[in-house]
C-alpha positions as CSV (number, residue, x, y, z in Angstrom):
1,M,12.4,5.8,-0.2
2,I,11.6,3.8,-3.4
3,R,13.8,3.7,-6.4
4,A,12.8,1.3,-9.2
5,R,14.9,1.2,-12.4
6,N,13.9,-0.3,-15.8
7,I,11.3,-2.6,-14.4
8,H,10.0,-5.2,-16.9
9,K,7.4,-7.9,-16.2
10,S,5.7,-10.4,-18.4
11,Y,3.2,-13.2,-17.8
12,D,3.7,-15.8,-20.5
13,N,3.6,-13.8,-23.7
14,L,1.8,-10.8,-22.2
15,K,4.1,-7.8,-21.4
16,V,2.7,-5.9,-18.5
17,L,5.5,-3.6,-17.5
18,R,7.9,-2.2,-20.2
19,G,10.8,-0.5,-18.5
20,I,9.2,1.5,-15.7
21,N,11.3,3.9,-13.6
22,L,9.9,5.3,-10.4
23,E,11.3,7.4,-7.5
24,V,9.2,8.2,-4.5
25,K,10.6,10.5,-1.7
26,K,10.2,9.8,2.0
27,G,6.9,11.2,3.3
28,E,5.5,11.6,-0.2
29,I,2.0,10.6,-1.3
30,V,2.0,9.4,-4.9
31,S,-1.1,8.2,-6.7
32,I,-1.0,6.0,-9.8
33,V,-3.9,6.0,-12.2
34,G,-4.7,4.5,-15.6
35,P,-7.1,2.1,-17.3
36,S,-7.5,-1.5,-16.2
37,G,-4.7,-3.7,-17.5
38,A,-2.2,-0.8,-17.6
39,G,0.1,-2.5,-15.1
40,K,-0.6,-0.5,-12.0
41,S,-1.2,-3.3,-9.6
42,T,1.7,-5.3,-11.0
43,L,4.0,-2.4,-10.3
44,L,2.6,-2.0,-6.8
45,H,3.1,-5.7,-6.1
46,I,6.7,-5.5,-7.3
47,A,7.4,-2.4,-5.2
48,G,5.9,-4.3,-2.2
49,T,8.2,-7.3,-2.9
50,L,5.1,-9.5,-3.3
51,D,6.3,-10.2,-6.9
52,K,9.6,-10.1,-8.7
53,A,10.4,-8.2,-11.9
54,D,11.8,-10.0,-14.8
55,E,14.4,-7.3,-15.3
56,G,15.4,-4.1,-13.5
57,S,16.3,-3.1,-9.9
58,L,14.4,-2.1,-6.8
59,E,15.7,-0.2,-3.8
60,I,13.7,0.6,-0.7
61,N,15.2,3.0,1.8
62,G,18.6,2.3,0.3
63,V,18.3,-1.5,0.5
64,N,18.7,-3.4,-2.8
65,I,15.8,-5.9,-2.7
66,S,17.7,-8.3,-5.0
67,D,20.1,-8.9,-2.1
68,L,17.2,-10.4,0.0
69,S,15.5,-13.7,-0.4
70,G,13.5,-16.2,1.6
71,N,13.0,-15.3,5.3
72,R,15.1,-12.1,5.0
73,L,12.8,-10.8,2.3
74,A,9.7,-11.8,4.2
75,D,11.0,-10.1,7.4
76,F,11.9,-6.9,5.5
77,R,8.4,-6.8,4.0
78,N,6.7,-7.4,7.3
79,R,8.8,-4.7,9.1
80,Y,8.9,-2.0,6.5
81,I,6.0,-2.3,4.2
82,G,2.3,-2.0,5.0
83,F,-0.5,-3.1,2.5
84,V,-4.1,-1.9,2.1
85,F,-6.1,-3.8,-0.5
86,Q,-9.5,-3.2,-2.0
87,F,-11.0,-6.4,-0.5
88,H,-9.5,-5.9,3.0
89,H,-8.4,-9.6,3.3
90,L,-9.4,-9.7,7.0
91,L,-9.5,-13.1,8.6
92,P,-13.2,-13.7,9.4
93,E,-12.6,-15.8,12.5
94,F,-10.6,-13.0,14.3
95,T,-11.8,-9.8,15.9
96,A,-10.8,-6.3,14.6
97,L,-8.2,-6.1,17.4
98,E,-6.7,-9.6,16.5
99,N,-6.7,-8.8,12.7
100,S,-4.9,-5.5,13.4
101,C,-2.2,-7.3,15.4
102,I,-1.3,-10.1,12.9
103,P,1.8,-8.4,11.3
104,A,3.1,-7.6,14.8
105,F,2.6,-11.2,16.0
106,I,4.4,-12.4,12.8
107,G,7.3,-10.0,13.6
108,G,7.6,-11.4,17.2
109,T,6.1,-8.5,19.1
110,P,4.8,-9.6,22.5
111,R,1.0,-9.8,22.6
112,K,0.4,-7.1,25.2
113,E,2.6,-4.7,23.3
114,A,1.0,-5.5,20.0
115,E,-2.5,-5.1,21.4
116,K,-1.7,-1.8,23.0
117,K,-0.4,-0.4,19.7
118,A,-3.4,-1.8,17.8
119,M,-5.9,-0.3,20.3
120,E,-4.1,3.1,19.9
121,L,-4.4,2.9,16.1
122,L,-8.0,1.7,16.1
123,G,-8.8,4.5,18.5
124,Y,-7.1,7.0,16.2
125,L,-9.1,5.6,13.3
126,G,-12.3,6.1,15.3
127,I,-13.4,2.5,15.8
128,E,-12.3,1.8,19.3
129,S,-15.8,0.6,20.1
130,R,-15.5,-2.2,17.6
131,L,-12.4,-3.9,18.9
132,K,-14.1,-7.2,19.7
133,H,-16.2,-7.4,16.5
134,K,-15.4,-9.8,13.7
135,P,-15.3,-8.6,10.1
136,G,-18.8,-9.9,9.4
137,E,-20.1,-7.5,12.1
138,L,-18.4,-4.4,10.6
139,S,-19.4,-2.1,7.8
140,G,-17.2,-1.8,4.7
141,G,-15.7,1.4,6.0
142,E,-15.0,-0.1,9.4
143,Q,-13.4,-3.1,7.8
144,Q,-11.1,-0.9,5.7
145,R,-10.1,1.0,8.8
146,V,-9.1,-2.3,10.5
147,A,-7.1,-3.0,7.3
148,V,-5.4,0.4,7.7
149,A,-4.5,-0.3,11.3
150,R,-3.1,-3.7,10.3
151,A,-1.0,-2.0,7.7
152,M,0.3,0.6,10.2
153,I,0.9,-1.8,13.2
154,N,4.7,-2.2,12.6
155,N,5.3,1.5,11.8
156,P,6.2,0.7,8.2
157,L,8.3,3.0,6.1
158,I,5.9,2.7,3.2
159,V,2.2,2.0,2.9
160,L,1.1,0.6,-0.5
161,A,-2.7,0.8,-1.2
162,D,-4.3,-1.0,-4.2
163,E,-7.8,0.5,-4.9
164,P,-8.4,1.1,-1.2
165,T,-11.7,2.9,-1.8
166,G,-13.0,0.5,-4.5
167,N,-15.6,-1.2,-2.3
168,L,-16.6,1.9,-0.3
169,D,-19.5,4.3,-0.7
170,S,-18.6,7.9,-1.4
171,A,-18.7,9.2,2.2
172,S,-16.5,6.3,3.4
173,A,-14.1,6.8,0.5
174,R,-13.8,10.5,1.3
175,E,-13.1,9.7,4.9
176,L,-10.4,7.2,3.9
177,H,-8.8,9.8,1.6
178,N,-8.5,12.3,4.5
179,L,-7.2,9.5,6.8
180,F,-4.2,8.8,4.6
181,F,-3.1,12.4,4.8
182,D,-3.7,12.5,8.5
183,L,-1.6,9.4,8.9
184,R,1.2,10.9,6.8
185,K,1.2,14.0,8.9
186,R,1.2,12.1,12.2
187,F,3.5,9.2,11.5
188,G,5.5,10.3,8.5
189,Q,4.8,7.3,6.2
190,T,5.3,7.3,2.5
191,F,2.2,6.3,0.5
192,V,1.8,4.9,-3.0
193,I,-1.8,4.5,-3.9
194,V,-3.2,2.8,-7.0
195,T,-6.7,4.1,-7.6
196,H,-9.5,4.8,-10.1
197,N,-10.8,7.5,-7.8
198,E,-9.9,10.8,-9.3
199,E,-10.7,12.7,-6.1
200,L,-8.1,10.7,-4.2
201,A,-5.6,10.7,-7.0
202,N,-5.8,14.5,-7.4
203,Q,-5.1,15.0,-3.6
204,A,-1.8,13.3,-3.8
205,D,1.5,15.2,-4.0
206,R,2.0,13.7,-7.4
207,K,-0.3,11.8,-9.8
208,L,1.2,9.4,-12.3
209,T,-0.7,7.9,-15.2
210,M,0.1,4.5,-16.6
211,K,-0.9,3.1,-20.0
212,D,0.3,-0.1,-21.6
213,G,3.0,-0.7,-19.0
214,V,4.6,2.7,-19.0
215,F,4.0,6.1,-17.5
216,I,2.5,8.8,-19.8
217,Q,2.8,12.5,-19.6
218,D,0.4,14.7,-21.6
219,G,-0.4,11.7,-23.8
220,I,3.2,10.9,-24.6
221,S,4.7,7.6,-23.4
222,S,7.3,8.0,-20.8
223,Q,9.1,5.5,-18.5
224,Q,9.9,8.2,-15.9
225,G,8.0,8.6,-12.6
226,K,10.4,10.9,-10.8
227,P,9.7,13.7,-8.4
228,E,9.9,17.2,-9.9
């Protein structure tokens, strides 16, 4: 589902990624851990086409991302990649239902169809009673569930999560952990999760550790992140 080869990324004179290779299978849940500044979020943003590598190649579901640009790249991202961030990034003036529908609206889905799908997702996520509430009226856990519904609304191939439990209490974090696995089982999505939460990381099919812009294995630097 994801194949990244020899990914390098620098910001000014700071080298963040140093030749990363990563393969993620369809339906796999992969966690990426490591200290702050290791390059985890940068790699996730490149895998999600939000940023570009200075060097290397990226394929998603067999599509060479370097062949896409402008509107074609934006359309690909909207259709096939869902994002869940630590700070939710919900629009405060919109309700939970409206926030969930935004990627579908951007993709041209008719309002009734988008709202029906969003209501189904929010019901599955256990917050159907909060459809008309705005983010300021929701708990942190509820806001994150709205963010998950938004990520899932277009039936993406891949869901990328960057510190999804970072702002949640332990109980809400544990619920979200279980939710990712339930979603994979029901919808078949592939998940890549950057996290400092060891409980979540250890539940994944594979846990990869980054340090200084490369993957490490048993304390030895490695640029490989391939399935066994």
